[in-house]
C-alpha positions in Angstrom: 0.0 0.0 0.0 1.3 3.4 -0.9 0.8 6.1 1.7 2.3 9.3 0.4 3.7 11.5 3.1 4.0 8.8 5.8 7.6 8.6 7.0 9.3 5.5 8.3 9.3 7.1 11.8 5.6 7.7 11.6 5.0 4.1 10.4 6.9 2.6 13.3 5.2 4.8 15.8 1.8 3.7 14.5 2.7 0.0 14.5 3.3 0.3 18.3 -0.5 0.4 18.5 -1.0 -2.6 16.2 -3.5 -2.5 13.4 -5.7 -0.1 15.3 -2.8 2.4 15.2 -2.3 1.8 11.5 -6.0 2.5 10.8 -6.1 5.5 13.1 -2.9 6.9 11.5 -4.4 6.5 8.0 -7.6 8.3 9.1 -5.7 11.1 10.8 -3.4 11.5 7.8 -6.4 11.8 5.5 -7.7 14.6 7.8 -4.4 16.4 7.7 -3.0 15.3 11.1 0.3 13.4 11.4 1.9 11.5 14.2 4.6 14.2 14.6 1.8 16.8 15.3 2.7 18.9 12.3 -0.3 19.6 10.1 0.0 18.2 6.6 0.0 20.7 3.8 -3.4 21.2 2.3 -4.3 22.5 -1.2 -6.3 25.7 -1.5 -10.0 25.5 -0.4 -11.2 27.9 -3.1 -11.7 30.7 -0.6 -9.7 33.9 -0.7 -7.1 34.6 2.0 -8.5 38.0 2.7 -11.5 40.0 1.3 -11.0 40.4 -2.4 -11.6 43.6 -4.5 -11.9 41.7 -7.8 -13.8 38.6 -8.8 -12.4 38.1 -12.4 -9.5 39.2 -14.5 -9.3 40.1 -18.2 -5.6 39.9 -19.1 -4.9 41.5 -22.5 -1.4 40.8 -24.0 0.0 42.4 -27.1 2.6 40.1 -28.6 5.9 41.5 -29.8 6.6 44.5 -27.7 4.5 47.7 -27.9 6.4 51.1 -27.9 5.9 52.7 -24.5 7.3 55.9 -26.0 4.4 56.4 -28.3 1.6 54.9 -26.2 1.3 55.5 -22.5 4.8 56.9 -21.6 5.1 59.5 -24.3 8.5 61.3 -24.5 8.2 64.5 -26.6 11.9 65.3 -26.0 12.7 62.6 -28.6 11.6 65.0 -31.3 14.0 67.7 -30.0 17.0 65.4 -30.2 16.0 63.3 -33.3 18.9 62.2 -35.4 21.5 62.9 -32.6 23.4 60.2 -30.8 22.2 59.6 -27.2 25.8 60.5 -26.2 25.4 63.9 -27.7 22.4 64.8 -25.5 22.3 65.9 -21.9 21.1 62.4 -21.1 24.2 60.5 -22.1 24.4 59.0 -18.7 21.7 56.5 -19.6 24.3 54.7 -21.6 26.4 54.0 -18.6 23.8 51.6 -17.2 22.6 50.2 -20.5 21.5 46.6 -20.1 21.3 46.5 -16.3 19.1 43.7 -15.0 18.8 42.3 -18.5 20.1 38.9 -19.5 20.2 36.9 -22.7 19.0 38.5 -25.9 20.4 38.7 -29.4 23.7 40.6 -29.5 22.9 41.5 -33.1 20.0 43.6 -31.9 21.7 45.8 -29.3 20.0 49.1 -28.4 20.5 51.7 -31.2 22.1 54.9 -30.1 20.7 57.4 -32.7 17.4 58.9 -31.4 14.3 58.4 -33.5 11.5 61.0 -33.2 8.0 60.1 -32.1 6.1 58.3 -34.9 2.7 59.6 -33.9 1.2 62.6 -32.3 -0.1 62.8 -28.7 -2.6 64.7 -26.5 -3.8 65.0 -23.0 -6.9 63.1 -21.8 -9.2 63.2 -18.8 -9.2 65.1 -15.5 -6.0 63.2 -14.6 -4.1 64.8 -17.6 -2.8 61.5 -18.9 -0.7 62.0 -22.1 -1.5 59.2 -24.6 -0.1 58.7 -28.1 -2.6 59.1 -31.0 -2.5 55.4 -31.8 -4.7 54.9 -28.7 -7.1 57.8 -28.8 -10.1 55.7 -27.8 -8.4 54.2 -24.8 -7.2 57.7 -24.0 -10.9 58.7 -23.5 -10.9 56.2 -20.6 -7.9 57.9 -19.0 -9.6 58.5 -15.7 -10.2 54.7 -15.3 -6.5 53.8 -15.9 -3.7 53.2 -13.5 -0.6 53.4 -15.7 2.6 51.8 -14.4 5.5 53.5 -16.2 8.4 51.8 -14.5 8.4 48.2 -15.5 11.4 46.1 -16.3 12.0 42.5 -17.3 14.9 40.1 -17.4 15.1 39.1 -21.1 16.0 41.1 -24.2 14.3 38.7 -26.6 10.8 37.4 -27.1 11.2 34.8 -24.3 10.1 37.8 -22.3 6.6 36.9 -23.4 6.8 33.9 -21.2 8.3 36.0 -18.4 5.3 38.3 -18.6 3.0 35.3 -18.1 5.0 33.3 -15.5 7.6 35.6 -14.1 10.4 33.1 -15.0 13.2 33.1 -17.5 12.2 31.5 -20.8 14.7 28.6 -20.2 12.5 27.6 -17.3 9.3 26.5 -19.1 7.6 24.5 -16.4 6.2 27.3 -14.3 2.5 28.2 -13.8 1.1 31.3 -15.4 -0.7 34.0 -13.5 -4.0 32.7 -14.8 -3.3 29.2 -13.5 -2.3 30.5 -10.0 -5.5 32.5 -9.9 -7.7 29.5 -10.7 -5.7 27.2 -8.5 -6.3 29.5 -5.6 -10.0 30.2 -6.2 -11.5 27.8 -8.7 -14.5 28.6 -10.9 -17.7 30.6 -10.3 -19.5 28.6 -13.1 -19.3 24.8 -13.3 -20.5 24.9 -16.9 -17.6 27.0 -18.2 -13.8 26.8 -17.9 -12.3 28.7 -15.1 -9.4 30.0 -17.3 -10.2 30.9 -21.0 -7.7 31.9 -23.7 -8.8 33.9 -26.7 -6.8 34.9 -29.8 -3.6 33.4 -31.2 -1.0 32.9 -28.5 2.7 33.6 -28.8 4.7 31.2 -31.0 6.5 28.1 -29.9 9.8 30.1 -30.1 8.7 32.3 -27.2 6.7 30.1 -24.9 3.8 28.7 -26.9 1.4 26.7 -24.8 3.5 27.4 -21.7 2.2 31.0 -21.9 -1.2 29.8 -20.7 -0.2 26.6 -19.0 -0.4 25.4 -15.4 2.8 23.3 -15.2 3.1 21.6 -11.8 -0.3 22.9 -10.6 -1.9 20.3 -12.8 -3.5 20.5 -16.2 -7.0 21.2 -14.8 -5.8 24.7 -14.0 -4.4 25.5 -17.5 -6.1 27.8 -20.0 -8.7 26.5 -22.4 -8.6 28.0 -25.9 -11.9 29.1 -27.4 -12.7 30.2 -30.9 -15.2 33.0 -31.1 -17.2 31.1 -33.7 -20.3 29.8 -31.8 -20.7 27.0 -34.4 -17.3 25.5 -33.6 -15.9 27.1 -30.4 -14.2 23.9 -29.3 -13.9 21.2 -32.0 -13.5 18.4 -29.5 -16.6 19.0 -27.4 -19.3 18.3 -29.9 -19.8 14.8 -31.4 -20.3 14.3 -35.2 -23.9 15.0 -36.3 -26.2 12.0 -36.0 -24.0 9.9 -33.8 -25.1 10.4 -30.2 -28.0 12.1 -28.5 -27.4 14.2 -25.4 -29.1 11.5 -23.3 -26.7 8.8 -24.7 -23.7 11.1 -24.1 -24.8 11.6 -20.5 -25.1 7.9 -19.9 -21.6 7.3 -21.5 -20.2 10.1 -19.4 -21.7 8.7 -16.2 -20.1 5.3 -16.9 -16.8 6.8 -17.8 -16.8 8.9 -14.6 -17.4 5.8 -12.5 -14.5 4.0 -14.2 -12.2 7.0 -13.8 -13.1 7.3 -10.1 -12.4 3.6 -9.5 -9.0 4.2 -11.1 -8.7 7.2 -8.8 -8.8 5.0 -5.7 -5.6 3.3 -6.9 -4.0 6.5 -8.1 -5.2 9.3 -5.8 -2.2 11.6 -6.6 -2.5 11.3 -10.4 -3.0 14.9 -11.6 -3.6 13.9 -15.2 -6.4 11.5 -14.1 -8.1 14.2 -12.1 -7.8 16.6 -15.0 -9.3 14.0 -17.4 -12.3 13.4 -15.1 -12.8 17.2 -14.8 -12.3 17.7 -18.6 -14.9 15.1 -19.6 -17.5 16.5 -17.2 -16.8 20.1 -18.2 -16.8 19.3 -21.9 -20.3 17.9 -21.7 -21.6 21.0 -19.9 -19.8 23.3 -22.4 -21.7 21.8 -25.4 -24.5 24.2 -24.5 -23.0 26.8 -22.3 -20.1 27.8 -24.6 -22.1 28.3 -27.8 -24.7 30.3 -25.9 -21.9 32.6 -24.5 -20.6 33.2 -28.0 -23.9 34.2 -29.6 -22.9 37.8 -30.0 -25.8 38.4 -32.3 -28.0 38.6 -29.2 -26.2 41.8 -28.1 -27.9 45.1 -29.0 -26.6 46.8 -32.1 -25.2 49.7 -30.1 -23.1 47.3 -28.0 -21.8 45.6 -31.1 -20.8 49.0 -32.5 -19.1 50.0 -29.2 -16.7 47.1 -29.6 -16.1 47.8 -33.3 -18.0 44.8 -34.7 -19.3 47.0 -37.5 -15.8 47.5 -39.0 -13.6 45.0 -40.6 -10.5 46.4 -38.9 -11.8 46.0 -35.4 -14.3 43.1 -35.8 -12.0 40.2 -34.8 -10.5 41.7 -31.7 -13.8 43.4 -30.9 -15.5 39.9 -30.9 -12.8 38.6 -28.5 -13.3 41.6 -26.1 -17.0 41.2 -26.2 -16.7 37.5 -25.5 -14.4 38.3 -22.6 -17.1 40.5 -21.1 -19.7 37.7 -21.6 -17.4 35.2 -20.0 -16.7 37.2 -16.8 -20.4 38.1 -16.6 -21.0 34.3 -16.4 -18.4 33.7 -13.8 -15.2 32.8 -15.6 -12.3 33.6 -13.3 -9.5 34.5 -15.8 -9.8 35.5 -19.5 -6.5 35.9 -21.3 -6.7 37.7 -24.7 -3.7 37.5 -27.1 -3.3 40.0 -29.9 -0.7 39.6 -32.7 0.4 36.1 -31.6 2.5 33.7 -33.5 6.3 33.8 -33.9 7.9 36.7 -32.1 4.6 38.7 -32.3 3.1 41.1 -34.7 4.1 44.2 -32.6 7.8 43.5 -33.1 8.5 46.6 -35.1 12.2 46.4 -36.0 11.3 48.3 -39.2 8.5 50.5 -40.4 7.2 51.0 -36.8 4.9 53.8 -37.9 3.1 51.5 -40.4 3.2 48.6 -38.0 1.9 50.3 -34.9 -0.7 52.4 -36.8 -2.2 49.3 -38.3 -2.2 47.1 -35.1 -3.3 49.8 -32.8 -6.3 50.4 -35.0 -7.3 46.8 -34.4 -7.3 47.0 -30.6 -7.9 50.6 -29.6 -11.6 50.8 -30.1 -12.4 47.3 -28.8 -10.4 47.7 -25.6 -12.0 51.1 -24.9 -15.4 49.6 -25.7 -14.7 46.8 -23.2 -13.9 49.3 -20.4 -17.0 51.4 -21.1 -19.2 48.4 -21.3 -17.9 46.9 -18.1 -18.4 50.3 -16.4 -22.0 50.8 -17.6 -22.9 47.3 -16.4 -21.4 47.7 -13.0 -18.9 44.9 -13.8 -15.7 47.1 -13.7 -16.0 47.3 -9.9 -15.1 43.6 -9.6 -13.4 42.9 -12.9 -9.7 43.8 -13.2 -8.5 44.6 -16.7 -4.7 44.4 -17.4 -3.2 45.7 -20.7 0.4 44.8 -21.2 3.2 43.6 -23.5 6.6 41.8 -22.9 8.8 44.9 -23.2 8.9 48.4 -24.8 10.8 49.7 -27.8 14.1 51.6 -27.8 14.4 55.4 -28.0 17.1 54.8 -30.5 16.4 54.0 -34.1 16.8 50.6 -35.8 16.5 51.8 -39.4 12.8 52.7 -39.6 11.9 50.8 -36.5 12.7 50.5 -32.8 14.5 47.6 -31.1 13.4 45.5 -28.1 13.6 47.5 -24.8 13.3 45.6 -21.5 15.0 48.2 -19.3 11.9 50.4 -19.0 8.3 50.1 -20.3 4.7 50.4 -19.2 1.4 48.7 -18.7 -2.0 49.8 -17.3 -4.7 48.3 -15.0 -8.3 49.3 -14.6 -11.2 48.3 -12.4 -11.2 45.7 -9.7 -10.3 48.0 -6.8 -7.5 49.9 -8.7 -7.4 53.7 -8.6 -8.2 55.3 -11.9 -6.6 58.4 -13.3 -3.0 57.9 -11.9 0.5 57.4 -13.3 2.8 55.5 -11.1 6.6 55.2 -11.6 8.8 56.9 -14.1 11.4 56.2 -16.8 14.2 58.7 -17.5 13.8 61.6 -19.9 14.4 59.5 -22.9 12.3 56.5 -21.7 15.4 54.4 -21.5 15.5 53.1 -17.9 12.8 52.7 -15.2 14.3 55.0 -12.6 11.5 55.7 -10.0 9.4 53.1 -8.2 10.8 50.4 -10.4 8.7 47.2 -10.8 9.7 43.8 -12.1 6.8 42.2 -14.1 5.9 39.9 -11.2 4.8 43.0 -9.2 1.9 43.1 -11.7 1.2 39.5 -10.8 1.3 40.1 -7.1 -1.1 43.1 -7.5 -3.6 41.0 -9.5 -3.5 38.1 -6.9 -3.9 40.6 -4.1 -7.0 42.1 -5.7 -8.4 38.6 -6.0 -7.8 38.1 -2.3 -4.8 35.8 -2.7 -1.3 35.8 -1.1 1.0 34.0 -3.5 3.2 32.8 -0.6 0.3 30.9 0.9 -0.3 29.2 -2.4 3.3 27.9 -2.6 3.5 24.1 -2.8 6.0 22.1 -0.7 9.0 21.1 -2.8 8.2 23.9 -5.3 9.8 26.8 -3.5 9.6 30.0 -5.4 12.0 33.0 -5.4 11.1 36.3 -3.9 11.3 37.7 -7.4 8.7 35.1 -8.5 6.2 36.3 -5.9 6.7 40.0 -6.6 5.5 43.0 -4.5 2.0 44.4 -4.5 2.0 47.9 -6.2 0.0 49.5 -3.4 0.1 53.1 -4.6 -2.3 52.2 -7.4 -4.9 50.5 -5.2 -8.0 52.3 -4.1 
């Protein structure tokens, strides 16, 4: 008989009481009490550690590296020194610390030294006076909802930073849970008919994390993200049987038998994570056959809501559908919705050349839908307990790389809205050229810590024995942006 967690010392102590002691020891171990009086570790109960401010998270990730300089950390001084070497400006000191905190990367990239002017205009929005680049005018109109963190940095100079944004770990270390997985592991689902963690859009390519950017690693596959198509006729190809094969009643009977067989196997293999995930997946798949298509029936939305998300325009329709589906999912109790934009390979936003054309085109796809999402959540009262995060793996360099900008992990920005976050504030600062995060610096896991905190979770209390995490993995809550 295999009794995980029972040491030889505990076994010998129990045998001193004969078979009664063995039986009692097994019962006590099941209830979390061991012979050495130290409580056995228990997994999360699904309850928050402290009162939460958010119930759900919508995690928007733009693949490839959005320019912070022309979005939410605009640096007009780049126009003044355009064409000059950074060394020829009063800010030459930024070169002395170029690359600090950064590892890896492609030496062929480097960080170009000749300053490129801004590639778009900018203006001030809201009572808070947030300066936003013209690529994001619609989001700018929501300025008083946003908490912009302008002092982020990350470890990696290449697109493995996409995985770091999701897991907090270096891309060489693939087997680490994502933030979405930690959130659902700690709290579970609010709707048994829908996945607790949903992924929309094309994820990053295999070169830069692939499925690991929405995986659960050692937390178990049942906490990983489930990818959905926004087509209600075929949202999940594997959940609907071929036409004319099985009725719902026949499927239910088959599922009942399969569940019994799996649970019998579970008696012999109580610690088999894959078995537990399989049981859960079969049961959930059956429920999703009706709940998922209903969630994706966007034609039921009023026409003014469809226009709000940009479903009336070819440019914005695809991402608008994903944002509208995200709202419908959190409305129905999905815990974590992760939306990718520009996925595949290194990411569409990777503007090493023609950044003006690249960012103009891509921003036009996301700006109106994201603003529509914020406005819709607000008017429905959902923004109070839904936390929206808008981020990317790193920024773009102030120096030119031909007609583009290079990767820039030393300083960049993201924003959060709703879910108990203060709106209309800018926290942290990069230097005058936008090169380094210099004030209230935050590694990307500080965003993770803040999201978990708003969900009522302490990441250290989620830590699993034998899977010790670094302080950097846990991050620090960004308290100045909290209401």
